[in-house]
C-alpha positions in Angstrom: -1.1 -38.7 2.9 -2.7 -41.1 4.5 -6.2 -39.6 4.4 -5.8 -40.1 0.7 -4.5 -43.5 0.5 -8.1 -44.6 2.3 -9.8 -42.2 -0.1 -8.5 -44.2 -3.0 -8.9 -47.3 -1.3 -12.4 -46.9 -1.2 -13.1 -45.9 -4.9 -11.1 -49.8 -6.0 -13.4 -51.5 -3.0 -16.7 -49.5 -5.2 -15.6 -50.4 -8.3 -17.4 -53.5 -9.7 -15.8 -56.5 -9.9 -15.1 -57.4 -13.2 -14.3 -61.1 -12.7 -16.6 -62.8 -10.3 -13.8 -65.7 -9.4 -11.4 -63.7 -8.3 -9.9 -63.9 -5.4 -9.3 -60.7 -3.5 -6.9 -61.6 -0.8 -6.5 -58.9 2.5 -4.3 -58.5 5.3 -5.1 -59.0 8.7 -4.1 -57.5 11.6 -4.3 -59.7 14.1 -1.9 -62.2 15.9 -2.4 -65.2 17.3 -1.4 -67.1 20.3 0.6 -70.3 19.3 -0.9 -72.3 22.4 -4.2 -71.6 22.0 -7.5 -73.0 21.0 -9.8 -71.2 18.9 -13.0 -72.6 18.5 -16.2 -71.0 16.4 -19.7 -71.2 17.1 -22.5 -70.3 15.2 -25.0 -67.4 16.3 -28.7 -67.6 16.7 -30.5 -64.7 15.5 -34.2 -66.0 15.7 -35.6 -64.7 18.6 -34.5 -61.0 18.2 -36.4 -57.6 18.3 -38.3 -56.0 15.7 -35.5 -52.7 14.4 -36.6 -49.2 15.5 -36.4 -48.1 12.7 -38.6 -51.1 10.4 -41.7 -48.7 11.0 -42.8 -45.8 8.2 
């Protein structure tokens, strides 16, 4: 079942990495448009409010 598959995938992720230099490839499930121009930008997190649960 799909629930069992998800369980075993999570179990594999939680296991410690035996070789830290190992590259793990993942499948990306999104499509891009061949004529689109994709850009990225840095996000500034300097002026964020203090988290509500930060104080005991």
